[in-house]
MARRO-835461 format. One record per residue: residue number from 1; x, y, z of N, C-alpha, C, O in turn. Coordinates in pm, 1 decimal. Layout:
// MARRO-835461
<site NUM <X Y Z> <X Y Z> <X Y Z> <X Y Z>>;
...
//
This chain:
// MARRO-835461
<site 1 <69.2 -119.5 -1.5> <0.7 6.3 -5.7> <80.1 121.9 10.7> <185.1 115.7 74.7>>;
<site 2 <38.9 230.4 -42.5> <99.3 373.4 -62.1> <76.3 458.1 35.1> <-11.2 431.1 117.4>>;
<site 3 <143.7 566.2 43.5> <109.1 698.5 137.2> <-18.4 758.5 83.1> <-89.9 810.3 168.9>>;
<site 4 <-59.7 762.0 -35.3> <-182.8 786.7 -97.8> <-294.8 734.5 -14.8> <-387.5 806.3 22.6>>;
<site 5 <-282.3 583.8 18.5> <-404.3 521.3 102.4> <-409.5 584.1 234.7> <-515.7 595.9 295.8>>;
<site 6 <-300.5 623.2 278.7> <-310.9 668.8 439.8> <-380.0 808.5 415.2> <-480.4 837.4 480.2>>;
<site 7 <-327.5 895.1 322.5> <-396.8 1014.0 296.7> <-542.6 994.4 296.2> <-614.9 1062.7 368.7>>;
<site 8 <-595.1 890.7 205.9> <-736.5 895.9 173.3> <-814.9 866.7 314.5> <-934.3 894.5 325.5>>;
<site 9 <-751.9 818.5 403.7> <-814.9 782.8 526.5> <-787.0 910.6 614.6> <-883.0 974.6 657.4>>;
<site 10 <-674.1 944.2 638.9> <-640.7 1060.2 733.9> <-676.2 1195.7 681.0> <-696.7 1286.7 761.3>>;
<site 11 <-685.1 1216.0 552.0> <-744.1 1340.5 516.4> <-594.1 1395.9 460.3> <-490.3 1330.0 467.2>>;
<site 12 <-606.4 1532.9 403.0> <-506.5 1604.7 334.2> <-478.3 1738.8 404.8> <-385.3 1809.4 366.1>>;
<site 13 <-560.3 1776.3 512.0> <-554.0 1912.5 572.3> <-418.6 1920.3 636.2> <-397.9 1825.7 712.2>>;
<site 14 <-327.5 2001.0 627.0> <-208.7 2037.0 674.5> <-180.4 2160.5 769.3> <-188.2 2271.0 715.7>>;
<site 15 <-153.2 2155.8 884.3> <-93.2 2273.6 949.2> <25.7 2319.5 887.5> <98.1 2237.0 831.8>>;
<site 16 <56.1 2440.3 889.4> <195.1 2475.3 840.5> <225.0 2622.3 899.3> <139.1 2682.6 963.7>>;
<site 17 <336.1 2669.0 876.2> <395.2 2792.2 919.7> <472.4 2858.5 830.1> <529.8 2781.9 752.7>>;
<site 18 <493.0 2968.1 814.0> <599.5 3068.7 721.8> <718.1 3086.0 778.6> <723.8 3111.7 898.9>>;
<site 19 <811.2 3076.9 715.7> <975.7 3082.9 777.3> <999.2 3243.5 853.7> <1085.7 3262.6 939.2>>;
<site 20 <911.3 3342.4 807.3> <916.9 3445.9 896.0> <838.3 3454.4 1035.9> <843.4 3547.1 1116.7>>;
<site 21 <760.2 3328.8 1045.6> <702.8 3351.6 1177.6> <778.7 3348.1 1273.1> <885.9 3292.3 1249.9>>;
<site 22 <760.0 3397.8 1400.9> <854.4 3387.9 1507.3> <829.5 3216.5 1565.2> <737.5 3138.3 1541.1>>;
<site 23 <943.7 3202.0 1642.9> <957.5 3067.3 1715.3> <853.2 3072.6 1817.1> <799.3 2961.9 1817.8>>;
<site 24 <804.0 3143.3 1896.4> <733.4 3158.9 1983.7> <588.3 3119.8 1926.1> <520.0 3045.0 1995.9>>;
<site 25 <540.8 3161.7 1813.3> <431.7 3149.9 1726.6> <427.1 3005.8 1694.6> <331.3 2932.8 1720.2>>;
<site 26 <539.7 2968.8 1635.5> <541.1 2800.5 1610.4> <522.8 2730.3 1747.1> <430.5 2648.9 1750.4>>;
<site 27 <581.7 2744.4 1840.1> <550.6 2675.2 1970.8> <415.9 2682.6 2027.8> <366.2 2597.7 2101.8>>;
<site 28 <360.6 2791.3 1987.4> <203.6 2793.6 2012.1> <133.1 2734.5 1927.9> <38.7 2668.7 1971.5>>;
<site 29 <153.9 2738.8 1799.3> <115.4 2639.1 1706.1> <119.6 2488.9 1722.1> <23.9 2413.1 1706.1>>;
<site 30 <234.6 2457.9 1753.5> <264.3 2323.1 1791.4> <145.6 2297.5 1915.4> <63.0 2206.7 1906.7>>;
<site 31 <150.2 2366.4 1999.1> <92.6 2326.8 2130.5> <-76.5 2357.0 2110.9> <-152.1 2291.3 2182.6>>;
<site 32 <-110.4 2413.8 2055.5> <-269.4 2449.0 1998.5> <-323.5 2304.8 1911.6> <-423.2 2237.5 1937.9>>;
<site 33 <-243.1 2287.1 1823.0> <-281.6 2182.3 1740.8> <-249.9 2016.3 1806.2> <-301.1 1909.4 1773.0>>;
<site 34 <-163.2 2041.2 1892.3> <-107.4 1930.5 1957.3> <-54.1 1807.5 1875.3> <-88.1 1689.2 1873.4>>;
<site 35 <59.9 1892.3 1795.7> <142.0 1811.7 1707.8> <303.5 1863.1 1725.1> <344.5 1974.7 1757.0>>;
<site 36 <371.7 1752.4 1695.7> <512.3 1761.7 1713.6> <603.8 1811.8 1580.0> <724.0 1794.4 1560.4>>;
<site 37 <514.7 1872.6 1504.7> <600.0 1906.0 1379.8> <522.1 1984.3 1284.7> <403.3 1955.0 1270.6>>;
<site 38 <575.5 2084.7 1214.3> <496.2 2158.3 1100.8> <592.2 2192.3 992.9> <703.1 2242.1 1012.3>>;
<site 39 <541.5 2161.8 878.0> <624.6 2217.0 756.2> <617.0 2358.8 744.7> <517.1 2423.9 775.4>>;
<site 40 <738.7 2412.9 693.8> <754.0 2545.5 680.6> <725.6 2576.9 536.0> <794.4 2515.7 454.3>>;
<site 41 <645.1 2653.0 495.4> <613.1 2662.5 355.7> <638.2 2813.4 320.7> <610.3 2897.8 405.8>>;
<site 42 <695.0 2855.1 186.5> <705.1 2969.7 138.2> <687.2 2955.9 -5.2> <736.8 2865.4 -72.3>>;
<site 43 <594.9 3074.3 -60.6> <573.9 3054.9 -200.1> <521.0 2939.9 -220.9> <567.3 2890.0 -323.5>>;
<site 44 <433.0 2865.3 -161.9> <351.8 2738.2 -198.5> <431.5 2607.6 -175.2> <378.2 2496.9 -182.5>>;
<site 45 <561.8 2626.8 -146.8> <675.8 2524.2 -145.9> <728.6 2493.2 1.6> <760.9 2580.8 81.9>>;
<site 46 <732.4 2362.9 24.3> <798.7 2323.3 145.0> <944.6 2367.3 135.7> <1016.4 2334.9 41.1>>;
<site 47 <983.5 2439.6 233.9> <1138.1 2469.7 242.2> <1219.6 2419.5 368.4> <1340.6 2437.9 382.1>>;
<site 48 <1130.2 2347.4 467.3> <1188.5 2303.7 556.5> <1062.6 2249.3 659.6> <943.7 2254.1 628.0>>;
<site 49 <1111.3 2200.0 781.0> <1026.2 2129.8 871.4> <1096.0 2197.8 1020.0> <1214.6 2222.1 1042.2>>;
<site 50 <982.3 2216.9 1105.5> <1017.0 2276.8 1228.0> <951.9 2189.9 1329.3> <831.7 2201.8 1353.0>>;
<site 51 <1030.3 2099.1 1392.5> <989.8 1992.0 1500.5> <1014.8 2054.7 1633.3> <1082.2 2156.6 1648.4>>;
<site 52 <955.1 1986.1 1730.9> <968.2 1994.3 1885.2> <1108.3 2011.9 1897.5> <1141.5 2112.0 1961.0>>;
<site 53 <1197.2 1941.5 1853.9> <1337.3 1916.0 1868.7> <1413.2 2037.4 1824.9> <1518.5 2064.8 1882.3>>;
<site 54 <1367.9 2112.0 1727.7> <1415.1 2232.2 1681.6> <1372.8 2339.7 1774.0> <1464.4 2419.3 1794.8>>;
<site 55 <1264.5 2366.5 1834.8> <1226.0 2446.0 1926.7> <1321.4 2431.4 2066.7> <1368.2 2534.1 2115.9>>;
<site 56 <1343.1 2322.8 2117.3> <1409.3 2286.8 2208.6> <1562.2 2332.9 2184.4> <1618.6 2397.2 2273.0>>;
<site 57 <1625.3 2302.1 2071.4> <1751.8 2330.6 2013.2> <1752.3 2485.7 2016.5> <1855.1 2537.0 2060.7>>;
<site 58 <1666.2 2556.1 1981.6> <1686.1 2702.4 1950.7> <1702.4 2760.9 2088.4> <1795.7 2839.8 2103.2>>;
<site 59 <1613.3 2729.3 2206.9> <1614.1 2770.3 2318.2> <1768.9 2747.8 2402.9> <1831.5 2832.2 2467.0>>;
<site 60 <1803.3 2604.3 2377.4> <1934.1 2562.8 2425.0> <2052.4 2629.8 2378.5> <2144.1 2656.9 2456.1>>;
<site 61 <2056.0 2662.9 2234.9> <2137.8 2737.1 2186.8> <2127.5 2888.0 2200.7> <2224.3 2958.4 2229.7>>;
<site 62 <2023.3 2927.0 2181.7> <2008.3 3073.6 2167.4> <1940.2 3140.4 2315.8> <1938.2 3262.8 2328.2>>;
<site 63 <1892.7 3063.0 2411.0> <1843.9 3120.1 2525.1> <1673.2 3162.3 2488.9> <1624.0 3127.6 2381.6>>;
<site 64 <1607.6 3226.4 2573.9> <1472.6 3257.5 2557.8> <1478.8 3335.7 2438.2> <1387.7 3315.8 2357.9>>;
<site 65 <1567.7 3421.9 2407.8> <1547.1 3511.3 2309.3> <1523.1 3469.7 2157.0> <1468.4 3532.2 2066.2>>;
<site 66 <1584.2 3339.6 2159.5> <1555.5 3261.8 2031.4> <1406.2 3242.3 1992.7> <1376.0 3200.3 1881.0>>;
<site 67 <1299.4 3278.2 2101.3> <1149.2 3255.4 2071.7> <1120.2 3371.0 1988.8> <1023.7 3372.2 1912.4>>;
<site 68 <1216.8 3487.7 2004.2> <1173.2 3619.6 1912.8> <1223.8 3603.7 1790.6> <1192.1 3696.9 1716.6>>;
<site 69 <1303.9 3505.0 1730.0> <1373.8 3501.0 1590.6> <1269.0 3427.2 1512.8> <1167.1 3375.4 1558.6>>;
<site 70 <1316.0 3430.6 1367.9> <1203.4 3370.1 1287.0> <1232.1 3218.0 1262.2> <1346.6 3172.7 1263.2>>;
<site 71 <1127.3 3147.4 1241.3> <1139.0 3007.7 1221.5> <1252.8 2973.9 1115.8> <1317.0 2870.9 1136.2>>;
<site 72 <1280.3 3043.5 1016.3> <1363.8 3021.4 929.6> <1493.3 2988.1 974.0> <1556.2 2898.5 917.6>>;
<site 73 <1544.9 3058.0 1080.0> <1664.5 3053.6 1132.4> <1701.2 2912.2 1202.8> <1816.4 2872.2 1219.5>>;
<site 74 <1598.7 2852.6 1236.2> <1592.8 2740.1 1301.6> <1550.3 2587.0 1260.8> <1579.4 2480.6 1315.4>>;
<site 75 <1475.6 2613.3 1151.8> <1412.9 2504.3 1103.8> <1504.3 2401.1 1058.7> <1622.6 2434.3 1052.0>>;
<site 76 <1470.4 2272.2 1023.8> <1549.2 2174.6 956.4> <1535.5 2187.0 801.0> <1424.1 2162.8 754.3>>;
<site 77 <1638.4 2222.5 714.4> <1611.8 2221.4 600.4> <1734.8 2152.7 513.2> <1845.5 2153.4 567.1>>;
<site 78 <1723.9 2101.3 399.1> <1577.7 2077.9 332.9> <1525.1 1967.8 386.3> <1583.9 1869.8 432.1>>;
<site 79 <1373.0 1996.5 374.9> <1287.1 1887.2 438.9> <1287.3 1727.6 330.9> <1292.3 1715.7 208.5>>;
<site 80 <1280.6 1639.4 424.6> <1295.6 1510.1 363.0> <1136.1 1491.7 313.2> <1047.6 1532.2 388.6>>;
<site 81 <1100.9 1429.3 183.6> <966.5 1430.2 134.4> <965.4 1308.7 90.1> <1063.7 1234.6 87.5>>;
<site 82 <849.2 1280.2 51.2> <791.9 1143.5 -38.3> <668.3 1164.4 -116.9> <571.1 1224.7 -71.3>>;
<site 83 <673.0 1119.8 -221.6> <525.4 1139.8 -305.8> <408.0 1031.2 -260.0> <430.4 933.6 -188.5>>;
<site 84 <310.5 1058.4 -301.4> <185.6 975.0 -273.6> <208.1 848.7 -309.3> <143.4 767.3 -243.4>>;
<site 85 <285.0 800.2 -399.6> <289.9 672.7 -468.6> <392.0 607.8 -388.1> <413.8 499.5 -442.2>>;
<site 86 <449.5 618.4 -307.1> <549.7 559.1 -239.7> <495.9 452.1 -138.0> <396.1 470.7 -68.2>>;
<site 87 <566.3 347.4 -137.1> <491.0 247.6 -50.0> <509.7 279.0 100.8> <608.6 346.7 128.7>>;
<site 88 <422.6 236.6 209.1> <433.8 257.5 337.8> <577.7 189.8 370.7> <660.8 262.9 424.7>>;
<site 89 <603.2 92.4 349.8> <728.1 20.0 410.5> <851.7 114.3 376.5> <941.8 153.6 450.7>>;
<site 90 <827.3 139.6 235.8> <935.5 227.1 206.2> <954.9 362.0 285.5> <1066.4 392.6 327.6>>;
<site 91 <850.3 438.0 304.1> <845.0 537.7 381.4> <888.6 500.6 526.5> <965.4 577.8 583.9>>;
<site 92 <852.6 406.9 579.3> <903.3 370.9 731.3> <1047.9 371.1 721.7> <1111.0 446.3 796.0>>;
<site 93 <1109.6 294.2 637.1> <1242.6 248.7 622.2> <1324.6 380.3 614.0> <1439.1 394.8 657.0>>;
<site 94 <1241.2 482.7 546.2> <1322.5 614.7 518.1> <1321.7 671.2 655.3> <1429.8 693.8 709.8>>;
<site 95 <1229.5 691.8 705.6> <1207.6 751.3 838.9> <1293.7 687.2 941.4> <1334.9 763.8 1028.6>>;
<site 96 <1325.4 577.3 948.3> <1418.7 499.5 1029.1> <1526.2 533.0 1023.0> <1595.6 563.5 1120.1>>;
<site 97 <1575.9 533.9 853.2> <1717.0 543.3 846.9> <1758.6 708.4 860.2> <1865.7 750.0 904.3>>;
<site 98 <1663.0 778.0 818.0> <1714.9 949.9 860.0> <1672.4 985.8 997.4> <1707.9 1093.9 1044.4>>;
<site 99 <1589.8 893.1 1074.1> <1573.3 938.3 1224.3> <1494.8 1047.9 1219.4> <1521.7 1151.0 1281.2>>;
<site 100 <1396.6 1033.4 1148.3> <1274.5 1151.0 1146.6> <1131.8 1091.8 1149.2> <1100.4 982.3 1102.4>>;
<site 101 <1066.7 1161.6 1198.0> <924.5 1120.7 1258.2> <815.7 1176.6 1142.4> <704.0 1124.8 1143.2>>;
<site 102 <839.2 1259.3 1063.4> <721.8 1342.3 983.4> <785.2 1345.1 825.7> <905.5 1356.4 802.4>>;
<site 103 <697.8 1334.8 740.1> <721.8 1344.1 602.8> <605.7 1443.8 531.3> <485.9 1415.8 532.7>>;
<site 104 <655.5 1551.4 475.8> <559.6 1599.0 368.9> <537.9 1520.3 268.8> <628.9 1452.8 220.7>>;
<site 105 <397.5 1517.3 217.0> <384.1 1454.7 82.7> <390.8 1527.8 -16.5> <307.2 1617.8 -9.2>>;
<site 106 <473.5 1532.6 -138.9> <491.4 1606.8 -236.6> <438.2 1563.1 -375.8> <461.5 1446.7 -408.3>>;
<site 107 <375.0 1636.1 -454.9> <306.1 1579.2 -566.0> <328.1 1721.0 -661.3> <288.5 1834.0 -632.9>>;
<site 108 <390.2 1685.8 -761.3> <409.3 1833.2 -877.5> <455.1 1945.9 -814.8> <409.1 2057.6 -838.2>>;
<site 109 <559.7 1919.3 -721.3> <616.8 2026.0 -657.1> <509.4 2088.0 -520.6> <554.6 2174.0 -445.0>>;
<site 110 <401.6 2046.5 -506.5> <293.7 2106.2 -407.8> <304.4 2004.3 -300.1> <335.8 1887.9 -325.2>>;
<site 111 <276.9 2049.7 -173.4> <231.3 1952.7 -75.8> <95.3 1923.2 -78.3> <1.8 2003.0 -72.2>>;
<site 112 <91.7 1786.2 -89.1> <-52.4 1738.6 -88.4> <-101.0 1656.1 47.6> <-205.2 1591.3 57.3>>;
<site 113 <-4.4 1673.8 145.5> <-43.2 1591.0 267.6> <74.2 1599.6 371.5> <168.9 1671.6 340.1>>;
<site 114 <77.5 1543.2 474.7> <177.9 1528.8 576.7> <141.8 1406.1 646.5> <24.6 1387.3 678.9>>;
<site 115 <244.7 1310.2 675.5> <225.4 1189.0 740.3> <329.0 1189.5 861.1> <421.6 1270.6 862.8>>;
<site 116 <310.1 1096.3 961.6> <385.6 1085.5 1085.9> <425.0 948.1 1096.5> <360.3 867.1 1030.3>>;
<site 117 <528.1 903.7 1174.2> <546.7 767.8 1164.6> <438.5 698.7 1254.5> <419.9 577.2 1247.6>>;
<site 118 <364.9 783.0 1342.3> <247.5 693.7 1399.4> <157.4 676.8 1292.6> <105.6 565.2 1292.1>>;
<site 119 <117.7 761.7 1190.4> <25.4 729.5 1076.4> <68.2 596.1 1012.8> <-10.2 507.5 978.7>>;
<site 120 <190.7 593.0 1001.8> <225.2 478.5 901.8> <228.4 331.5 1003.9> <207.7 217.8 961.5>>;
<site 121 <255.6 364.0 1128.0> <263.2 217.4 1216.7> <107.5 205.6 1252.4> <73.6 96.4 1298.1>>;
<site 122 <36.1 275.9 1241.7> <-103.6 251.5 1288.0> <-152.6 182.6 1168.9> <-223.2 83.6 1188.3>>;
<site 123 <-126.6 218.7 1046.5> <-162.5 163.7 907.8> <-156.7 33.0 893.9> <-246.5 -48.2 871.2>>;
<site 124 <21.2 11.8 918.2> <53.9 -126.8 911.4> <-1.3 -221.0 1013.6> <-22.3 -337.6 980.0>>;
<site 125 <-28.9 -177.2 1146.6> <-75.8 -250.3 1256.5> <-226.6 -278.3 1195.2> <-260.4 -396.6 1191.7>>;
<site 126 <-309.2 -190.9 1152.1> <-450.1 -246.5 1086.5> <-438.4 -347.2 976.5> <-525.6 -432.8 961.6>>;
<site 127 <-346.8 -340.7 908.9> <-349.5 -421.3 803.2> <-304.7 -564.4 864.7> <-376.5 -662.8 847.0>>;
<site 128 <-194.3 -571.6 931.1> <-186.3 -688.8 977.6> <-311.2 -769.5 1062.4> <-338.2 -888.8 1048.8>>;
<site 129 <-382.2 -670.1 1155.9> <-485.6 -737.3 1213.5> <-598.9 -778.9 1108.6> <-670.2 -877.0 1129.3>>;
<site 130 <-610.2 -706.6 1006.1> <-731.6 -734.7 909.2> <-666.4 -862.1 817.2> <-746.4 -938.8 763.5>>;
<site 131 <-544.5 -880.4 802.4> <-502.9 -1005.2 745.2> <-499.8 -1115.2 835.4> <-508.2 -1227.8 786.3>>;
<site 132 <-487.5 -1100.7 977.6> <-501.1 -1207.9 1079.3> <-641.0 -1271.1 1083.4> <-681.4 -1386.0 1101.6>>;
<site 133 <-706.5 -1138.5 1057.0> <-863.9 -1200.0 1090.9> <-909.6 -1259.0 960.5> <-995.7 -1345.9 973.9>>;
<site 134 <-867.9 -1229.2 823.0> <-916.8 -1298.7 746.9> <-851.7 -1453.8 736.7> <-912.5 -1545.9 682.1>>;
<site 135 <-754.4 -1464.3 781.3> <-708.2 -1605.3 792.0> <-766.6 -1684.7 884.1> <-781.1 -1804.4 859.3>>;
<site 136 <-808.4 -1630.2 1003.4> <-878.2 -1713.8 1096.8> <-1034.3 -1729.7 1050.4> <-1098.0 -1823.6 1098.0>>;
<site 137 <-1090.8 -1649.3 967.8> <-1201.5 -1684.7 893.0> <-1203.3 -1800.2 795.7> <-1290.4 -1886.2 783.2>>;
<site 138 <-1085.6 -1784.9 726.6> <-1080.5 -1896.3 619.4> <-1052.6 -2024.5 681.8> <-1107.7 -2126.4 640.3>>;
<site 139 <-952.1 -2026.5 800.8> <-918.0 -2170.9 874.3> <-1069.1 -2215.4 924.8> <-1119.3 -2320.7 885.5>>;
<site 140 <-1131.1 -2133.3 1007.7> <-1255.2 -2175.2 1059.5> <-1365.7 -2220.5 944.2> <-1438.2 -2318.6 961.2>>;
<site 141 <-1370.3 -2141.9 830.4> <-1469.2 -2199.6 714.7> <-1415.6 -2302.3 662.9> <-1497.4 -2366.3 596.9>>;
<site 142 <-1277.9 -2360.8 664.6> <-1271.4 -2476.0 567.5> <-1286.6 -2592.1 626.0> <-1283.6 -2695.7 559.5>>;
//
């Protein structure tokens, strides 16, 4: 199965932020939406990712004053992305190798969705459980 299948269930609505927004605005956005990461969008394109780790790093390196600096100074860039036709297992492997937990989904240079490692793991578990149920039904019906 592909990332597109996950987006069909999850939806394609994405919270994002501009690189000119202040870090304190980003922290408030992450808190408000109860999310751990947000894509940074400029001129309709993903130019980076800002995660909770980036917020903590900014404070650790720049002190409380870092919260009054733009997101663009602290975001992780370039963003690692996937296309909707990428297999879920391929995306999970990429996330594991790169030690990341979020992927913007890009199609024709535009973001069409955003997936987390939690989304992918949930999808895999649901598929495994469905396969196990089908196997039990088959065995009991034989």
